[in-house]
C-alpha positions as CSV (number, residue, x, y, z in Angstrom):
1,A,122.2,119.4,107.3
2,F,122.6,120.6,110.6
3,F,119.4,123.1,109.8
4,I,117.4,119.9,108.6
5,V,118.4,118.4,112.1
6,F,117.3,121.5,114.1
7,L,114.1,121.9,112.3
8,I,112.9,118.0,112.9
9,Q,113.7,118.4,116.8
10,Y,112.3,122.0,117.2
11,L,109.0,120.9,115.0
12,T,108.3,117.2,117.3
13,K,109.7,119.0,120.3
14,G,110.3,115.5,121.4
15,Y,106.8,114.7,120.7
16,I,107.4,111.1,119.3
17,L,109.7,110.2,122.9
18,K,107.0,112.1,124.9
19,N,104.4,109.6,123.3
20,Q,106.6,106.7,123.7
21,V,106.8,106.9,127.7
22,K,103.2,106.0,127.6
23,L,104.4,102.7,126.3
24,W,107.3,102.2,128.5
25,G,107.2,100.9,131.9
26,K,107.3,103.4,135.3
27,K,110.7,103.0,135.8
28,E,111.9,104.1,131.8
29,A,109.1,106.8,132.2
30,R,110.5,108.1,135.6
31,L,114.0,108.1,134.0
32,Y,112.8,109.9,130.9
33,K,111.3,112.8,132.7
34,R,114.1,113.1,134.8
35,H,117.0,112.9,132.0
36,P,114.9,114.1,128.6
37,K,118.0,115.1,127.2
38,A,119.9,112.0,127.6
39,F,116.8,110.4,125.3
40,D,116.9,113.2,122.4
41,F,120.7,113.6,122.0
42,P,120.9,109.7,120.3
43,V,117.8,111.1,118.7
44,L,119.6,114.1,117.2
45,I,122.6,112.1,116.6
46,L,120.6,109.5,114.4
47,S,118.9,112.5,112.9
48,A,122.3,113.9,111.7
49,L,123.9,110.8,110.3
50,L,120.8,110.2,108.3
51,A,121.1,114.1,107.1
52,I,124.6,113.3,106.3
53,Y,124.1,110.3,104.5
54,G,121.3,111.9,102.0
55,F,123.5,114.4,101.0
56,V,126.7,112.5,100.7
57,Y,124.8,109.8,98.6
58,F,122.2,111.9,96.6
59,T,123.1,115.5,96.4
60,L,126.2,115.6,96.0
61,P,126.3,113.4,92.8
62,L,123.5,115.3,91.4
63,L,125.4,118.8,92.2
64,K,128.4,117.2,90.2
65,D,126.2,116.1,87.2
66,Y,124.3,119.9,87.4
67,P,126.8,121.2,84.8
68,L,126.1,118.5,81.9
69,M,122.1,118.6,82.8
70,Q,122.5,122.6,81.9
71,S,124.3,121.9,79.1
72,G,122.8,118.7,77.9
73,N,126.2,117.3,76.9
74,Y,125.3,113.8,78.6
75,E,128.3,111.2,79.0
76,V,127.7,108.9,76.1
77,I,128.8,104.8,76.4
78,V,128.4,102.6,73.4
79,G,128.5,98.7,74.2
80,I,127.3,95.5,74.7
81,T,124.9,94.4,77.7
82,T,126.0,91.8,79.9
83,S,123.1,91.6,82.0
84,A,119.5,90.7,80.7
85,S,116.3,92.5,81.7
86,Q,114.6,91.3,84.7
87,R,111.2,93.6,84.9
88,D,107.6,93.1,83.6
89,V,108.2,93.6,79.8
90,K,104.8,95.8,79.9
91,H,105.7,98.8,81.9
92,K,108.4,101.2,81.0
93,R,110.8,101.4,84.3
94,D,113.9,101.9,85.5
95,R,116.2,99.1,85.2
96,G,120.0,98.2,86.4
97,M,121.9,97.4,83.3
98,R,125.8,96.4,83.2
99,I,127.3,97.4,80.0
100,A,130.8,96.6,78.7
101,D,132.1,99.9,76.9
102,L,133.4,98.8,73.4
103,E,136.1,101.5,73.7
104,T,137.6,101.2,77.0
105,G,136.6,97.5,78.0
106,E,135.2,98.7,81.1
107,E,131.9,97.6,82.8
108,I,129.6,99.9,84.0
109,F,126.5,99.6,85.9
110,L,123.6,101.9,85.4
111,T,120.2,102.8,86.4
112,V,118.4,103.2,82.6
113,F,114.9,103.9,81.2
114,T,113.9,101.4,79.0
115,E,111.1,98.9,78.7
116,T,113.3,95.3,78.0
117,Y,116.5,94.7,76.8
118,E,118.5,91.1,76.4
119,R,122.1,89.8,77.2
120,G,124.9,90.6,74.5
121,E,122.4,93.6,72.8
122,Y,124.7,96.7,71.5
123,V,123.4,99.9,72.9
124,V,123.8,103.6,73.1
125,V,123.2,105.4,76.4
126,Y,123.2,108.8,77.3
127,Y,124.0,108.9,81.1
128,L,124.7,111.2,84.2
129,P,128.4,109.7,85.4
130,H,128.2,110.7,88.9
131,Y,124.7,109.7,89.4
132,K,124.5,106.7,87.0
133,I,121.4,107.3,85.6
134,G,120.7,107.6,81.7
135,V,118.3,106.8,78.9
136,L,118.6,104.2,76.4
137,A,119.2,106.3,73.2
138,E,119.2,103.0,70.8
139,K,119.7,99.6,70.4
140,V,121.9,99.1,67.5
141,D,121.2,95.9,65.5
142,L,124.6,94.5,64.0
143,S,123.1,92.1,62.1
144,E,122.0,94.3,59.0
């Protein structure tokens, strides 16, 4: 994370702030020229926080799910959808799906790649437990 922040600072070399000085008034421009590090330090802190946020919320869940992806042994949930599809029916996109697990009774929110679904359908979904993303394997028709 610190390498990324350092790289951003090194590559920009204050480019953003130097060009922003042209838009400031004379007082702010003189202040920046006297104390450029006072302006660069907040940018460094914000870059570090952004890198940490990205690592915690995107990279860590994928690293935890990596063994499952390699082995192909995804988590399986069989349950009833508790929300209806709210996207365009024509396009196959990712959708947020709430599923009440039949075994545990727990409701799980997943991002599932599917065309459409209705509330109350019985579904089987293969998913990654930490990243909360899955694929709709099948819709179970209980009327037969």
